[in-house]
C-alpha positions in Angstrom: -29.6 21.1 -15.9 -28.6 18.6 -18.5 -25.3 17.4 -18.0 -22.9 17.5 -21.2 -19.6 16.5 -20.1 -17.8 14.8 -17.0 -13.8 15.4 -16.3 -11.8 13.1 -14.2 -8.4 14.6 -13.3 -6.0 13.2 -10.9 -3.3 15.7 -9.2 -0.5 16.3 -7.2 -0.3 16.9 -3.7 1.2 19.3 -1.4 3.4 16.6 0.2 3.5 12.8 1.2 1.2 11.6 4.0 2.0 8.8 5.8 0.2 7.3 9.0 -0.2 4.0 11.1 -3.2 2.0 12.2 -4.0 -1.9 13.1 -5.6 -2.7 9.8 -2.7 -1.2 7.3 -0.7 2.0 6.4 -2.1 5.2 4.9 0.5 6.6 2.2 -0.4 9.5 -0.1 2.5 7.5 -2.1 5.7 9.2 -3.9 5.4 12.4 -5.8 4.5 11.6 -9.7 2.5 9.0 -9.4 -1.3 8.2 -9.4 -1.3 6.0 -6.2 -2.6 7.4 -3.4 -3.8 10.6 -5.1 -6.9 12.6 -5.4 -9.2 12.2 -7.9 -11.1 15.4 -9.1 -14.5 15.4 -10.8 -15.9 18.3 -13.2 -19.5 18.1 -13.9 -20.5 20.7 -16.8 -24.3 21.7 -17.1 -25.7 24.3 -19.1 -22.8 26.6 -18.0 -22.5 25.2 -14.5 -19.4 23.5 -13.0 -19.9 21.4 -10.1 -16.7 19.8 -8.3 -16.1 16.8 -6.4 -12.9 15.5 -4.9 -12.0 11.9 -3.2 -8.6 10.3 -2.4 -9.0 6.7 -2.3 -7.3 4.8 0.3 -6.2 1.7 -1.1 -4.3 -0.4 -0.8 -3.4 -0.3 2.6 -6.9 0.2 4.0 -10.3 -1.0 4.3 -12.0 0.5 1.6 -10.8 -1.3 -1.6 -11.2 2.0 -4.0 -7.7 2.5 -6.0 -7.6 5.7 -8.1 -7.3 4.0 -11.2 -10.5 1.7 -10.2 -12.1 5.1 -9.7 -11.2 6.4 -12.8 -12.2 3.5 -14.4 -15.9 3.6 -12.6 -16.6 6.8 -14.0 -15.1 6.9 -17.4 -16.6 3.7 -18.5 -20.0 3.5 -16.2 -20.7 6.5 -14.3 -20.0 8.9 -16.4 -21.4 7.9 -19.7 -24.7 7.2 -17.7 -24.3 10.8 -16.3 -24.7 12.6 -19.6 -27.7 14.1 -20.6 -29.1 13.6 -17.1 -30.4 16.5 -14.9 -28.1 17.2 -11.7 -31.2 17.4 -9.6 -32.4 14.0 -9.9 -29.8 12.1 -8.0 -32.2 9.9 -6.4 -33.1 8.3 -9.6 -29.2 8.1 -10.5 -28.5 6.8 -7.4 -31.0 3.8 -7.8 -29.8 3.4 -11.2 -26.1 3.3 -9.7 -27.4 0.5 -7.8 -28.4 -1.4 -10.9 -25.7 -0.6 -13.3 -22.5 -0.5 -11.0 -23.3 -1.1 -7.2 -20.7 0.0 -4.9 -17.4 1.8 -5.9 -17.7 4.2 -3.2 -15.0 6.4 -3.6 -16.1 7.1 -7.3 -19.8 7.3 -6.5 -18.7 9.9 -3.6 -16.8 12.2 -6.0 -19.7 12.3 -8.2 -21.9 13.1 -5.6 -19.9 15.9 -4.4 -19.6 17.4 -7.9 -23.5 17.1 -8.4 -24.3 18.5 -4.6 -21.9 21.4 -5.9 -23.5 21.8 -9.6 -26.9 21.9 -7.7 -25.9 24.6 -5.2 -24.3 26.9 -7.5 -27.6 26.5 -9.5 -29.7 27.4 -6.9 -27.3 30.0 -5.8 -27.1 28.4 -2.3 -25.0 26.5 0.1 -25.3 22.7 -0.1 -26.4 22.4 3.2 -29.5 24.7 2.4 -30.3 21.6 0.3 -30.1 19.1 2.4 -31.7 20.1 5.5 -30.2 23.6 6.5 -28.0 24.8 8.8 -28.6 22.8 12.2 -25.4 24.1 13.3 -22.8 26.9 11.7 -19.7 26.1 14.0 -18.8 22.5 13.7 -16.3 20.7 16.6 -13.0 18.7 15.0 -11.4 15.8 16.1 -8.1 14.8 15.6 -7.0 11.2 14.6 -3.5 10.1 16.4 -1.4 7.6 14.1 -0.1 4.7 15.7 3.7 5.0 16.6 6.5 2.8 18.3 7.5 5.4 20.3 4.6 6.9 22.6 6.2 10.2 22.3 5.5 10.8 18.8 1.8 10.3 19.6 1.9 12.4 23.3 3.8 15.0 20.4 1.0 14.8 17.9 -1.9 14.9 20.5 -0.1 18.1 22.1 0.0 19.8 18.9 -3.3 19.3 18.3 -4.9 20.5 21.6 -2.2 23.9 21.8 -1.9 24.8 18.1 -5.6 24.1 16.9 -7.5 24.0 20.1 -8.7 20.7 19.4 -11.1 19.0 22.5 -11.4 15.7 20.7 -8.7 12.8 19.9 -8.9 9.5 18.7 -6.0 7.3 19.2 -5.1 4.5 17.0 -4.5 1.3 18.8 -4.6 -2.7 18.1 -0.8 -2.2 17.4 2.0 -5.1 17.8 2.1 -4.3 21.1 -1.2 -5.3 22.0 -4.1 -3.8 24.0 -1.7 -3.5 27.0 0.5 -1.2 25.1 -2.6 0.6 23.6 -3.5 1.3 27.3 -0.3 2.4 28.3 -0.3 4.8 25.0 -3.6 6.1 26.2 -2.4 6.4 29.5 0.7 9.0 28.5 -1.4 11.0 26.2 -4.2 11.5 29.0 -1.3 12.5 31.2 0.2 14.9 28.5 -3.5 16.8 27.4 -5.1 17.0 30.6 -8.8 15.9 31.6 -10.8 18.7 29.5 -9.9 16.4 26.1 -12.3 14.2 24.8 -10.4 10.9 24.0 -11.3 7.9 22.0 -9.6 4.9 21.0 -10.1 3.3 17.6 -8.4 0.1 17.3 -9.6 -0.6 13.5 -10.5 -4.1 13.8 -7.3 -4.7 15.7 -8.7 -6.3 19.2 -10.9 -9.4 20.1 -13.8 -8.9 21.9 -12.3 -10.3 25.0 -9.5 -8.0 24.8 -11.7 -4.7 23.9 -13.7 -5.7 27.6 -10.6 -5.7 29.4 -9.1 -3.1 27.7 -12.1 -1.1 28.6 -12.5 -1.7 31.9 -8.5 -0.9 32.2 -9.3 2.7 30.6 -12.2 3.5 32.4 -9.6 5.0 35.0 -8.0 7.5 32.3 -11.8 8.4 31.4 -12.7 6.5 28.1 -14.4 9.0 25.5 -15.4 6.2 23.0 -14.7 2.8 21.3 -14.3 3.0 18.0 -14.5 -0.2 15.5 -12.7 -2.9 18.1 -13.6 -6.0 16.4 -14.1 -7.4 12.8 -16.5 -5.7 10.3 -19.1 -8.0 10.2 -19.0 -9.3 13.9 -22.6 -7.7 15.0 -22.6 -9.9 17.5 -19.5 -9.5 18.7 -19.8 -5.4 18.9 -23.0 -6.4 20.7 -21.2 -7.9 23.3 -18.8 -5.2 23.7 -21.6 -2.4 24.1 -23.2 -4.7 26.7 -19.9 -4.5 28.6 -19.1 -0.8 27.9 -20.7 0.4 31.5 -22.3 3.7 29.2 -19.1 4.5 27.2 -20.0 4.7 23.7 -19.7 2.1 21.1 -19.0 3.2 17.5 -19.0 1.4 14.0 -16.6 2.4 11.5 -15.7 -0.5 8.9 -19.3 -2.2 9.8 -20.9 0.7 8.2 -20.9 1.2 4.4 -24.3 1.0 3.0 -27.9 1.8 4.0 -28.2 -1.8 4.7 -25.4 -2.1 6.7 -27.6 0.8 9.3 -30.0 -0.9 9.3 -28.5 -4.3 10.1 -26.3 -2.4 12.9 -29.6 -0.6 14.5 -31.5 -4.1 14.2 -28.5 -6.3 16.2 -28.6 -3.2 18.8 -24.4 -3.2 18.1 -23.6 0.2 18.6 -24.5 3.4 19.9 -22.6 5.8 16.7 -22.6 5.1 13.2 -19.1 6.9 11.5 -20.4 8.4 8.4 -17.0 9.0 6.2 -18.8 10.1 2.8 -15.8 8.3 0.9 -17.0 5.3 2.6 -21.0 5.3 1.8 -20.4 7.2 -1.4 -21.2 10.8 -0.8 -24.0 13.1 0.9 -27.0 11.4 -0.5 -26.4 7.7 1.2 -25.2 9.6 4.0 -28.5 11.6 4.5 -30.6 8.3 4.8 -28.3 6.7 7.0 -28.8 9.5 9.6 -32.6 8.8 9.5 -31.7 5.1 10.3 -29.4 6.3 13.0 -32.4 9.0 14.3 -34.8 6.3 14.2 -32.6 3.8 16.0 -31.8 6.5 18.6 -27.8 6.2 17.5 -26.0 9.3 16.7 -23.6 10.3 13.7 -19.6 10.6 13.6 -18.5 12.4 10.3 -15.1 10.8 9.8 -13.0 11.0 6.7 -9.3 12.4 6.7 -9.6 14.6 3.5 -6.0 14.8 3.2 -5.2 18.3 1.6 -8.6 18.4 0.2 -11.1 21.7 0.7 -13.9 20.1 -1.6 -14.1 16.9 0.7 -13.6 18.7 3.7 -16.7 20.9 2.6 -18.5 18.1 1.8 -18.1 16.9 5.5 -19.0 20.3 6.8 -22.3 20.5 4.9 -23.3 16.7 5.5 -22.5 18.1 9.6 -24.4 20.8 9.8 -27.3 19.6 7.9 -27.6 17.4 11.0 -29.2 18.4 14.7 -26.1 18.8 16.8 -27.9 16.2 19.4 -27.6 13.7 16.9 -23.9 14.2 16.4 -20.5 13.2 18.7 -18.1 13.6 19.4 -16.4 16.0 16.5 -15.4 15.9 12.9 -12.5 14.0 11.4 -12.0 16.2 7.9 -9.6 18.0 9.4 -6.6 17.0 7.6 -8.2 18.8 4.6 -8.0 21.9 6.4 -4.0 22.3 6.5 -3.0 20.6 9.6 -1.0 18.0 7.1 -0.5 20.4 4.1 -2.4 23.2 2.6 -4.8 22.3 -0.4 -2.6 22.6 -3.7 -5.9 23.6 -5.6 -7.3 26.2 -3.6 -6.4 29.5 -3.2 -7.4 31.4 0.7 -10.8 30.5 1.4 -11.7 31.4 4.5 -12.1 27.6 5.3 -9.5 27.5 8.6 -9.5 26.2 12.0 -10.6 28.3 14.6 -10.5 27.2 18.6 -11.0 23.6 17.5 -13.6 24.2 15.1 -14.6 25.2 11.7 -17.3 27.1 10.2 -19.4 25.7 7.3 -18.9 27.4 4.0 -21.5 29.7 3.1 -20.8 30.4 -0.5 -22.8 28.4 -2.9 -22.5 24.8 -3.5 -19.5 23.4 -1.4 -18.3 27.3 -1.3 -14.5 26.0 -2.4 -13.1 27.9 -5.4 -11.0 25.6 -7.3 -8.1 27.5 -8.9 -7.6 25.7 -12.4 -4.3 26.9 -13.2 -3.0 25.1 -10.4 -4.9 21.8 -11.4 -3.5 22.3 -14.8 -0.1 22.9 -13.3 -0.8 19.6 -10.9 -2.4 17.2 -13.6 -1.1 13.5 -13.5 -3.4 12.1 -15.5 -7.0 13.7 -17.3 -9.8 11.8 -18.8 -13.5 13.4 -20.1 -16.7 11.8 -20.7 -18.8 13.7 -23.3 -21.9 13.0 -25.7 -20.0 11.0 -28.8 
C-alpha cells in the first residue's frame, strides 16, 4: 500500500489545560494560537486514511519538540520521504528516519500512529492484533496529580479520581518549592483522604537530589509508598542505582531518562531502575516502544505506560493498543493516558466512541486500526494550521 499524501493539521482544543511539575509548567495555551495544540497527521494510501495525533509539550516540559518543530520535521523531511513508500514497511522507515533526521520524537510518534492506524484499517484488524494481540483487554488507569501551593487542591483532585472515576492508582507530583518535606506532607494528606486501598506513587520529575530521595522514601514508608518515579537527573544513572539500592523494595521508575532504545539498554546495564515509563510521544511511537519492551523483559524490568494525551482519543488509543499487547505481569502500575478520555474535557474531533472509563479501567478499542473515528467536519471547524505533502 503506497503512501500518496501526508496531511499535517493543528487543531484547537475544547479548553485550556494547565498543570505544574518540578521541571516546569504544562499548558495547552490560549485559544487561537498553535502553541500547545495537538498536531493531527493523516496518511493517505490507496483509499485508506490513517490518523495519528500528538500534542507537543514544549515549552515548559522536558521533551523539546514544539508544534512548529513537529510541523517542519514532517513537512520537510518525514513527509517527503514517506511518499511512495509502503505503509507496512515501518521497520525500514524507522531505520531511514534515524539516518535522515534522528530524534524528533513527537513528529515521529504522530507519523507512527497514523501508519499503524492505516495498517490496521488495511488489514481489517485493531492495532493490538498487529503487534502481539490482546494480552489484556481491560486496562487499569493511573491519575497524575499536579503540584499545587494548596494541598487541598491536590486532595480534591485525588478524591475526584477515586470517587468519580474509580481510579486505584495515583501519581503525586513532587519536587516543589517547599522541598522534600513538603512533598512528604502532601503525600500524607492525600493518603489520609483516599485511604489504604489506593496505590500512590510519587514523581519529583528530577526535582530531588539522591540524598533527598533516600530521606523522602524513608519518611514515606509509613504511608505505603507505591513507587518513586524519576527523582534525580535524567543522565544520573549512578544516582538512580543508589536510590534503587536504598529503596527497600519500592519500585524505582525511569521517565526523563528514557527516550530511546539505547537509553533502555543503558538503564538495564546500570541496573538503575525497576520500571521503564514508556510515553509514546517521547519514544517516537509504538514501533520503538515495542523494542524497548523487549529490552525491559530481558532485564526483568516492567513497563509503565505514561502520557497525558490531553483531549486526544487517538493518542490515548495508541497507548491502549500498546499496553494491551504486553503481558499483564510486565506492566505496572496503571496507564496514564486517562486525560485523553474526557477527564480534562471531551475530544473535540471525535463523536461518542465508547472509549470511556469504567470503574478505573478502559477497554482497548476493537475496531480496525486505532479504532477511533475522526469527524472531519469537526477537524475543519477547529483547524488552526494545515499543510500537505504529496508527490510534486
